[in-house]
C-alpha positions in Angstrom: -24.4 6.8 -59.6 -28.1 6.5 -59.6 -30.0 9.6 -60.1 -32.3 10.7 -57.2 -34.9 13.3 -57.6 -35.1 16.1 -55.0 -38.8 15.4 -54.7 -38.4 11.6 -54.1 -37.0 9.9 -51.2 -33.2 10.0 -50.9 -33.1 6.4 -49.9 -35.5 4.1 -51.6 -35.5 1.6 -48.7 -36.4 4.4 -46.3 -40.0 4.5 -45.3 -41.9 7.7 -44.2 -40.9 8.6 -40.8 -43.4 8.1 -37.9 -44.5 11.3 -36.0 -44.9 11.2 -32.2 -47.4 13.1 -30.2 -45.4 15.4 -27.7 -46.3 17.6 -24.8 -45.0 20.8 -23.1 -42.5 18.7 -21.3 -40.8 17.7 -24.5 -40.3 21.4 -25.3 -38.8 21.9 -21.9 -36.5 19.0 -22.4 -35.5 20.1 -25.9 -34.6 23.7 -24.5 -32.7 22.1 -21.6 -30.7 19.9 -23.9 -30.2 22.7 -26.4 -28.7 24.9 -23.5 -26.5 22.0 -22.6 -25.1 21.7 -26.1 -24.5 25.4 -26.2 -22.5 25.4 -22.9 -20.5 22.3 -24.1 -19.5 24.0 -27.4 -20.0 27.7 -27.0 -17.6 28.5 -29.8 -20.2 27.9 -32.4 -21.3 31.4 -31.7 -18.3 32.4 -34.0 -20.1 30.6 -36.7 -23.6 31.6 -36.2 -24.1 33.9 -33.1 -21.9 36.7 -34.4 -22.6 36.4 -38.2 -26.3 36.3 -37.9 -26.5 39.6 -35.8 -24.2 41.4 -38.3 -26.5 40.4 -41.1 -29.4 41.7 -39.2 -27.7 44.9 -38.2 -26.7 45.5 -41.9 -30.3 44.9 -43.1 -31.5 47.4 -40.4 -29.0 50.0 -41.6 -30.0 49.5 -45.2 -33.5 50.2 -44.4 -32.8 53.2 -42.1 -33.7 55.7 -44.8 -35.2 56.3 -48.2 -37.7 54.1 -49.8 -36.7 51.1 -47.8 -37.6 52.7 -44.4 -41.2 51.3 -44.3 -39.7 47.8 -44.6 -37.4 48.3 -41.7 -39.4 46.2 -39.3 -40.6 43.6 -41.8 -36.9 43.0 -42.9 -35.8 42.5 -39.2 -38.7 40.4 -38.4 -38.4 38.4 -41.6 -34.8 37.4 -40.6 -36.3 35.0 -38.2 -37.9 33.2 -41.2 -34.4 32.3 -42.4 -33.4 31.1 -38.9 -33.7 27.3 -39.9 -31.0 27.9 -42.8 -28.7 29.7 -40.5 -29.0 27.0 -37.9 -27.8 24.1 -40.1 -24.3 24.1 -38.7 -25.9 24.1 -35.1 -27.9 20.9 -36.0 -24.7 19.3 -37.1 -23.0 20.1 -33.8 -25.9 18.5 -31.9 -25.9 15.5 -34.1 -22.1 14.8 -33.5 -22.4 15.4 -29.8 -25.5 13.1 -29.5 -23.2 10.3 -31.3 -20.4 10.9 -28.9 -18.1 12.3 -31.7 -15.5 15.0 -31.0 -17.1 18.4 -31.5 -15.8 21.8 -32.1 -17.1 24.9 -33.9 -15.3 23.9 -37.1 -17.6 20.7 -37.3 -20.4 23.2 -38.1 -19.1 23.3 -41.7 -19.3 19.4 -41.9 -23.1 20.0 -43.0 -21.6 21.2 -46.4 -20.6 17.5 -47.0 -24.0 16.1 -46.2 -25.3 13.9 -49.0 -28.7 15.7 -48.7 -27.0 19.0 -49.4 -28.8 19.6 -52.8 -32.2 18.9 -51.1 -31.4 21.2 -48.2 -30.4 23.9 -50.8 -33.6 23.4 -52.5 -35.7 23.8 -49.3 -33.6 26.9 -48.6 -34.5 28.4 -51.9 -38.1 27.9 -51.1 -37.6 29.7 -47.9 -35.9 32.6 -49.7 -39.0 32.9 -52.0 -41.3 33.1 -48.8 -39.0 35.7 -47.5 -39.4 37.9 -50.6 -43.1 37.2 -50.7 -43.3 38.4 -47.0 -41.5 41.7 -47.8 -43.9 42.2 -50.8 -46.9 41.4 -48.7 -45.5 43.9 -45.9 -45.1 46.6 -48.6 -48.7 46.1 -49.8 -50.0 46.4 -46.3 -48.2 49.5 -45.8 -49.4 51.1 -48.9 -53.0 50.0 -48.1 -53.0 51.7 -44.7 -50.4 54.5 -44.9 -50.4 55.4 -48.7 -47.3 56.1 -50.8 -45.9 58.7 -48.5 -42.4 57.8 -47.1 -41.3 59.5 -43.8 -38.0 61.2 -43.8 -36.6 59.5 -40.8 -37.2 56.4 -38.6 -38.6 58.8 -35.8 -41.1 60.2 -38.4 -42.2 56.7 -39.2 -42.7 55.8 -35.6 -44.6 58.9 -35.0 -47.0 58.2 -37.9 -47.4 54.6 -36.9 -47.9 55.1 -33.2 -50.1 58.1 -33.2 -52.5 57.8 -36.1 -55.4 55.5 -36.8 -53.7 54.5 -40.1 -50.6 53.4 -38.1 -52.5 51.2 -35.7 -54.3 49.7 -38.7 -50.8 48.9 -40.2 -49.7 47.4 -36.9 -52.9 45.1 -36.7 -52.8 43.9 -40.4 -49.0 43.7 -40.6 -49.0 41.3 -37.5 -51.9 39.3 -38.9 -50.1 38.9 -42.3 -46.7 38.1 -40.4 -48.4 35.4 -38.4 -49.5 33.7 -41.5 -46.0 33.7 -42.8 -44.4 32.6 -39.5 -47.0 29.7 -39.4 -46.3 28.6 -42.7 -42.4 28.6 -42.1 -43.0 26.8 -38.9 -45.0 24.2 -40.5 -42.7 23.6 -43.3 -39.3 23.5 -41.4 -39.9 22.7 -37.8 -38.4 19.2 -38.4 -37.6 19.2 -42.1 -34.1 20.6 -42.0 -33.0 18.2 -39.1 -34.6 15.3 -40.7 -32.6 15.9 -44.0 -29.4 16.3 -42.2 -30.2 13.1 -40.2 -31.7 11.0 -43.0 -31.6 11.9 -46.7 -35.3 11.2 -47.2 -35.9 13.8 -50.0 -37.7 17.1 -50.0 -41.2 15.8 -50.4 -40.9 13.5 -47.4 -39.1 16.0 -45.2 -41.6 18.7 -45.7 -44.5 16.3 -45.4 -43.1 15.0 -42.1 -42.8 18.5 -40.8 -46.5 19.2 -41.8 -47.7 16.1 -40.1 -45.6 16.9 -37.0 -47.4 20.3 -36.6 -50.9 18.9 -37.4 -50.5 16.1 -34.8 -49.2 18.5 -32.3 -50.9 22.0 -32.9 -50.8 23.2 -29.3 -47.2 22.3 -28.4 -46.0 23.5 -31.9 -47.8 26.8 -31.4 -46.3 27.1 -28.0 -42.8 26.3 -29.6 -43.4 29.0 -32.2 -44.2 31.6 -29.5 -41.2 30.7 -27.5 -39.0 31.1 -30.7 -40.7 34.5 -31.5 -40.2 35.8 -28.0 -36.5 34.7 -27.5 -35.6 36.1 -31.1 -37.4 39.4 -30.1 -35.4 39.5 -26.8 -32.3 38.5 -28.6 -32.6 41.6 -30.8 -31.9 43.6 -27.8 -29.7 45.6 -27.9 -29.0 46.0 -31.7 -29.1 42.2 -32.2 -26.2 41.4 -29.9 -28.5 38.9 -27.8 -28.8 36.8 -30.9 -25.3 35.6 -30.2 -26.8 33.6 -27.3 -30.3 33.0 -28.5 -29.8 31.7 -31.9 -27.4 28.8 -31.1 -29.5 27.7 -28.2 -32.7 27.6 -30.4 -30.7 25.8 -33.1 -29.6 23.0 -30.6 -33.1 22.9 -29.1 -34.6 22.4 -32.5 -32.5 19.3 -33.1 -33.6 17.9 -29.8 -37.3 18.8 -30.6 -37.0 16.9 -33.8 -35.6 13.9 -31.8 -38.7 14.1 -29.5 -41.1 14.4 -32.5 -39.8 12.0 -35.2 -39.3 8.4 -34.4 -35.8 7.1 -35.1 
């Protein structure tokens, strides 16, 4: 079997995908189709919609005391950075439904047999590195604004953050840094994971196509990022249960947004 580098194209005959200009109507269509996919095969919440909230809840509990307490919010917010990885099975369900194939929640695991799985895993590793970098940056922002003192409880932390000038500085700079990381992940992954699942084009082509998609459609992609952030925030209420619906719908919608952006 011929060796194919992760950084090269998965198929030597495949050219770099063309990227379309989209508008807000394309985002609306993607969300509508994503909701339709969710209602057609709602059992995928067993695969993603329950597992993901449990992971988030465990992370929140782990950071509810001790030295990790200041990282509670960054941990919860940073979980959204891993959303594209968690949604891989959802992309597969939408892909199968698009082709008219029989679809059940078990088909979400078919993604593990994708020929692009090594490349997908490599991109997932990059995202894990970005996630760790985000936590490190968040810790640096906390120390620069609040010092090394760790409150004894979450209520003590909230009191210091919301009632002191240092706390408001933490909120401001924390969200500025967080915006940078969110924009980075959006740029790198908005279409790269679906593209790899659809066509084994290699890591370089997949990421570069995603970058081109964002730069060609900066305003629609910014709107998409805001929609994702708002829906994920709402999905965290109460205690992440809403993600059981939000995450699958966003996963399906991301697949259909990919179809609107990248030419077949």
